Backbone bond lengths (Angstrom), bond angles and torsions (degrees), N, CA, C in turn:
res aa  C-N    CA-C-N  psi(-1)  N-CA   C-N-CA  omega(-1)  CA-C   N-CA-C  phi
1 X - - - 1.451 - - 1.524 109.49 -
2 X 1.304 118.22 134.32 1.468 121.13 177.12 1.530 111.13 -61.28
3 X 1.321 116.01 162.77 1.457 121.40 178.11 1.521 108.73 -152.77
4 X 1.326 115.98 164.56 1.453 122.34 175.92 1.524 107.65 -92.83
5 X 1.313 115.54 129.21 1.457 122.70 -176.34 1.523 110.34 -106.58
6 X 1.313 116.40 120.98 1.461 122.42 176.85 1.527 109.26 -86.76
7 X 1.317 117.08 150.72 1.459 122.06 -179.27 1.530 112.10 -61.40
8 X 1.324 117.69 -28.72 1.473 119.74 -179.70 1.525 111.18 -62.64
9 X 1.316 117.06 -34.91 1.463 121.71 178.20 1.524 109.91 -72.05
10 X 1.317 116.28 -44.77 1.460 120.55 -179.43 1.526 111.24 -61.13
11 X 1.323 117.27 -37.75 1.462 119.99 178.86 1.525 110.49 -61.44
12 X 1.300 117.16 -39.39 1.460 120.89 178.72 1.521 110.69 -59.55
13 X 1.328 117.09 -36.79 1.469 120.57 177.34 1.518 111.42 -62.67
14 X 1.318 117.02 -33.22 1.461 121.64 -171.33 1.521 113.98 -91.14
15 X 1.312 117.31 -14.20 1.461 120.80 -176.54 1.532 108.89 -104.52
16 X 1.316 115.98 118.06 1.466 120.24 -175.10 1.529 113.23 -65.69
17 X 1.331 117.34 -20.68 1.461 119.83 -178.21 1.525 113.21 -96.70
18 X 1.326 116.95 11.58 1.467 120.34 179.30 1.522 110.64 -121.75
19 X 1.309 115.57 140.89 1.454 122.20 174.43 1.521 108.06 -143.75
20 X 1.318 115.73 148.54 1.456 120.87 174.70 1.521 107.52 -159.24
21 X 1.328 118.41 138.50 1.466 120.41 -178.34 1.529 113.58 -59.94
22 X 1.325 117.88 -35.69 1.469 120.30 178.43 1.527 109.82 -66.40
23 X 1.329 116.91 -40.88 1.466 120.39 178.33 1.526 110.98 -64.78
24 X 1.316 116.94 -40.88 1.473 120.51 178.56 1.529 110.69 -64.15
25 X 1.323 116.84 -42.47 1.465 121.08 178.38 1.529 110.66 -64.23
26 X 1.331 116.77 -43.44 1.461 120.53 179.57 1.530 110.79 -63.40
27 X 1.321 116.89 -38.70 1.466 120.36 178.90 1.527 110.21 -62.48
28 X 1.318 116.34 -45.46 1.474 119.86 178.89 1.524 111.17 -64.36
29 X 1.315 116.57 -41.41 1.474 120.19 177.91 1.520 111.31 -62.94
30 X 1.339 117.08 -39.83 1.460 121.14 -179.13 1.529 111.31 -67.32
31 X 1.318 117.11 -23.69 1.468 120.23 177.55 1.527 111.25 -75.18
32 X 1.339 117.03 -30.00 1.469 121.40 -178.52 1.519 112.59 -93.52
33 X 1.304 117.10 -32.24 1.451 122.36 -174.35 1.521 107.83 -129.62
34 X 1.306 117.56 -145.57 1.459 119.13 176.29 1.514 110.02 -135.25
35 X 1.314 113.66 155.71 1.456 121.33 174.10 1.519 106.99 -106.37
36 X 1.307 115.46 149.05 1.457 120.12 175.85 1.521 107.99 -119.65
37 X 1.314 115.38 145.53 1.464 121.03 -175.35 1.523 109.51 -139.72
38 X 1.335 117.54 152.02 1.469 119.27 171.60 1.525 108.92 -73.98
39 X 1.305 116.31 161.50 1.468 121.04 -176.76 1.525 112.70 -58.21
40 X 1.308 118.55 -28.18 1.468 122.01 -179.39 1.526 112.13 -66.00
41 X 1.322 117.13 -19.78 1.461 122.88 -173.86 1.528 112.81 -54.85
42 X 1.330 117.99 -48.81 1.466 120.18 -177.95 1.524 111.55 -61.89
43 X 1.316 117.15 -35.65 1.462 119.90 178.15 1.531 110.30 -67.98
44 X 1.312 116.55 -41.93 1.465 120.36 179.10 1.523 111.34 -63.46
45 X 1.325 116.40 -43.98 1.460 120.53 -179.93 1.523 110.15 -61.63
46 X 1.311 116.73 -47.47 1.474 119.99 179.95 1.531 111.22 -63.02
47 X 1.314 116.65 -41.07 1.458 119.92 178.82 1.524 111.03 -63.10
48 X 1.322 117.57 -43.70 1.462 120.07 179.74 1.527 111.19 -62.95
49 X 1.323 116.94 -38.18 1.463 119.58 177.66 1.533 111.08 -64.31
50 X 1.328 116.68 -46.71 1.470 120.09 179.95 1.530 110.35 -62.45
51 X 1.328 117.73 -41.31 1.467 120.25 178.62 1.528 110.68 -62.19
52 X 1.323 116.87 -39.29 1.460 120.18 179.44 1.529 112.24 -74.61
53 X 1.320 117.78 -26.26 1.470 120.67 171.24 1.526 108.74 -63.60
54 X 1.330 116.25 -46.99 1.474 120.89 -178.63 1.521 111.80 -61.72
55 X 1.325 116.20 -31.96 1.473 120.85 179.52 1.526 112.21 -82.57
56 X 1.327 116.30 -4.32 1.455 120.30 179.31 1.518 114.30 79.35
57 X 1.324 117.76 14.89 1.473 121.23 -179.05 1.519 112.44 -84.60
58 X 1.339 116.68 -20.60 1.454 121.50 -176.94 1.526 108.42 -149.22
59 X 1.315 115.97 144.29 1.466 119.47 178.87 1.526 109.97 -83.92
60 X 1.320 115.93 163.28 1.466 120.33 176.26 1.521 109.69 -60.72
61 X 1.323 117.21 -41.82 1.472 120.67 179.71 1.529 110.78 -61.81
62 X 1.333 116.91 -43.70 1.464 119.90 178.47 1.523 111.51 -66.64
63 X 1.311 116.32 -36.45 1.454 121.37 177.15 1.530 110.49 -62.95
64 X 1.330 115.94 -46.54 1.469 120.15 178.24 1.518 111.28 -62.53
65 X 1.330 116.88 -39.84 1.466 120.35 178.35 1.527 110.81 -65.52
66 X 1.310 116.89 -39.54 1.465 120.68 178.42 1.525 110.51 -61.24
67 X 1.324 116.93 -42.38 1.469 120.05 178.21 1.519 111.28 -64.55
68 X 1.313 117.24 -39.76 1.460 120.61 177.35 1.528 110.50 -64.22
69 X 1.325 116.35 -44.56 1.466 120.44 177.98 1.523 111.22 -60.59
70 X 1.333 116.05 -43.10 1.464 120.09 -179.74 1.523 111.34 -64.92
71 X 1.324 117.23 -35.57 1.470 120.08 -179.27 1.526 111.75 -66.80
72 X 1.302 116.64 -19.41 1.470 121.41 179.81 1.525 112.92 -91.77
73 X 1.303 116.68 -6.52 1.467 120.35 -178.36 1.527 110.63 -81.99
74 X 1.308 115.26 167.23 1.457 122.40 -179.49 1.523 109.34 -84.41
75 X 1.324 115.19 73.57 1.457 121.68 -178.94 1.518 107.72 -121.71
76 X 1.319 115.30 120.91 1.464 121.42 -179.77 1.519 109.60 -104.33
77 X 1.307 114.83 131.78 1.467 120.15 178.18 1.517 108.94 -91.68
78 X 1.316 115.74 125.12 1.461 122.48 176.72 1.528 106.64 -94.48
79 X 1.293 116.17 110.51 1.466 120.57 -174.97 1.530 113.74 -84.94
80 X 1.336 117.56 -9.31 1.463 120.34 -179.42 1.528 109.48 -63.75
81 X 1.306 116.20 137.53 1.454 120.86 176.75 1.520 109.05 -126.37
82 X 1.297 115.55 117.77 1.456 121.28 -179.58 1.521 108.73 -87.15
83 X 1.316 115.76 89.88 1.474 121.06 -175.17 1.523 112.95 -67.77
84 X 1.317 117.28 -21.20 1.459 120.62 -177.98 1.525 111.20 -87.12
85 X 1.334 117.94 -50.87 1.463 121.08 -173.60 1.527 114.49 -84.15
86 X 1.309 117.80 -25.86 1.459 120.43 -175.66 1.535 112.95 -59.63
87 X 1.332 119.93 -50.53 1.469 118.55 177.75 1.533 112.22 -61.47
88 X 1.321 116.33 -35.02 1.463 119.57 178.68 1.523 112.15 -64.24
89 X 1.328 117.02 -40.36 1.464 120.40 176.67 1.523 110.52 -64.29
90 X 1.322 116.62 -41.49 1.466 120.37 178.35 1.525 110.68 -60.55
91 X 1.321 115.77 -43.04 1.470 119.58 179.20 1.522 111.45 -67.86
92 X 1.327 115.92 -47.31 1.463 121.13 -175.86 1.526 112.44 -60.17
93 X 1.339 116.40 -41.44 1.465 120.32 -174.12 1.532 113.50 -106.52
94 X 1.339 116.85 10.42 1.466 121.48 177.41 1.531 111.69 56.41
95 X 1.334 115.76 46.85 1.462 122.66 179.71 1.520 110.18 -111.20
96 X 1.321 116.23 161.93 1.453 119.03 166.68 1.533 106.54 -70.39
97 X 1.296 116.87 158.77 1.466 119.91 176.42 1.525 109.47 -62.63
98 X 1.344 116.53 -33.56 1.464 120.41 178.55 1.532 110.48 -60.19
99 X 1.333 116.44 -48.47 1.460 119.65 179.66 1.525 111.74 -68.89
100 X 1.323 116.39 -35.32 1.467 119.60 177.59 1.528 111.20 -61.65
101 X 1.327 117.66 -27.14 1.472 120.79 178.24 1.528 110.95 -62.22
102 X 1.323 117.60 -37.00 1.467 121.10 177.12 1.526 110.65 -68.72
103 X 1.322 115.70 -43.42 1.456 120.42 179.20 1.526 110.96 -63.46
104 X 1.313 116.88 -44.89 1.466 121.16 179.76 1.523 111.01 -60.81
105 X 1.321 116.63 -41.81 1.463 121.48 179.74 1.530 110.88 -63.22
106 X 1.320 116.40 -43.23 1.468 120.52 178.75 1.530 110.97 -65.14
107 X 1.319 116.97 -42.71 1.472 120.83 179.32 1.529 110.40 -64.22
108 X 1.315 116.58 -49.38 1.470 121.41 -175.87 1.522 112.38 -62.49
109 X 1.322 116.91 -36.76 1.466 120.36 -176.73 1.524 113.78 -101.49
110 X 1.330 116.41 4.86 1.464 121.73 179.95 1.524 111.39 52.95
111 X 1.342 115.27 49.79 1.458 121.65 -177.29 1.521 110.96 -117.59
112 X 1.333 116.96 149.98 1.466 119.06 172.68 1.527 110.32 -70.38
113 X 1.311 115.66 158.64 1.457 122.97 -176.43 1.518 109.95 -115.43
114 X 1.333 116.17 131.82 1.465 122.20 173.54 1.514 107.79 -106.28
115 X 1.310 116.77 110.22 1.462 121.75 179.37 1.518 109.84 -148.09
116 X 1.322 115.65 151.93 1.461 122.07 173.01 1.522 110.71 -108.14
117 X 1.322 116.46 -2.65 1.455 123.01 -179.15 1.531 109.85 -75.04
118 X 1.324 116.47 119.52 1.468 121.26 -175.10 1.529 112.26 -60.67
119 X 1.320 117.70 -46.54 1.465 120.67 -178.58 1.531 111.00 -64.00
120 X 1.312 117.08 -39.26 1.456 120.62 179.19 1.523 111.19 -69.61
121 X 1.326 117.01 -37.50 1.476 120.45 176.39 1.540 109.94 -62.75
122 X 1.315 116.03 -44.44 1.468 120.81 179.64 1.525 110.36 -62.50
123 X 1.322 117.00 -43.97 1.468 121.13 179.35 1.524 110.71 -63.76
124 X 1.326 117.00 -42.57 1.472 120.50 179.17 1.520 110.82 -61.13
125 X 1.308 116.76 -44.18 1.467 120.54 178.65 1.525 110.53 -61.05
126 X 1.335 116.66 -43.74 1.469 121.24 179.93 1.523 111.55 -65.27
127 X 1.333 116.67 -32.49 1.469 121.26 -178.31 1.531 111.95 -87.17
128 X 1.332 117.20 -1.71 1.459 120.14 -179.92 1.520 114.14 78.65
129 X 1.330 116.92 19.33 1.470 121.17 177.81 1.524 108.03 -87.46
130 X 1.322 117.51 126.24 1.469 118.55 178.32 1.533 111.07 -68.04
131 X 1.311 115.55 144.20 1.466 121.78 178.36 1.518 109.09 -102.50
132 X 1.297 115.56 143.09 1.460 120.24 174.06 1.522 106.82 -72.52
133 X 1.302 116.06 119.61 1.481 119.43 -178.47 1.505 109.86 -154.24
């Protein structure tokens, strides 16, 4: 079954010193099916890699390889942007608009959400969105 993939989970895949059961489950699911992401996802992933390069956690070469590996995965970008409901979700659940984009995508497509973000997990539970666990 498809699912919505948050950047926090994808980062765990790319960092050799991080592990999480939700990230491992999402990785296995993405190998069998596909993950869907809002358009902001690629920017978030790239930003997290660059930030971790600056912190010395990952090399530029490893960062570039991670992006290449991710581009080969079954990840579909949902380009639709709900300009009306997205700010309302952010307000209702006290999320950033960026995080609300993941919640909106899961709600609109009736998909479970894979995230390690505590606020987003709480919002998903409150909104009745199933979490990948």
